[in-house]
N, C-alpha and C positions, 0 to 999 in steps of 0.2 A: 429101613425107610420104605414106605409104601408108595406106589406109583398112583398119582391122582391126575385126572385130565386137567388140562390148563383152565378150562372154564370153571371147574369146581375149585381149583386153587385160587383163581381170581375172585370167585364169590366168597370164599373163606377169608381172603385178605381184605375184601371190601367190608365184610361184616365185622372183622376185627378192628378195622380202622374206625368204624362208627363207635365202637365201645371204648376206644383209647382215650378220647377226650381231646383237649386242646394242646397236647404236648408237642406235636409236630408243628402246629401253627405257631405256637409260642417260639419254638426253635427257629423257624424261618423268619419271624418278625425280629428276633434278636440279632440274627446274622445280617439281615438287611439293614437294621439300625446301625450296627457296628461298621459295616462297609460304608454306609452313607455318611457317618461321622468322620471316618478316615478320609473319604473323598472330599468332604466339605473342608476339613482341616488342611488338606493338601492344596485345595483350590485357593483358600484364603492366605495360606502361608507362602505360596509361590510368588506372590507379589512383593514380598519383602526381600527377595533375593537381589543382591547388589552386584553390578558388574563393574569391577575396578579396571578399566582399560586405560 
């Protein structure tokens, strides 16, 4: 493993990210959508809880 300066490593990572496409964006959108659906379901279903006192 060769040692490269941090600036060069960041430049390589940025150029690789440009060529990657929409993979990371799609992954983030899917995660946010799943978490949003879970929170919406929890919010809607918590009103159906009954207290039998």
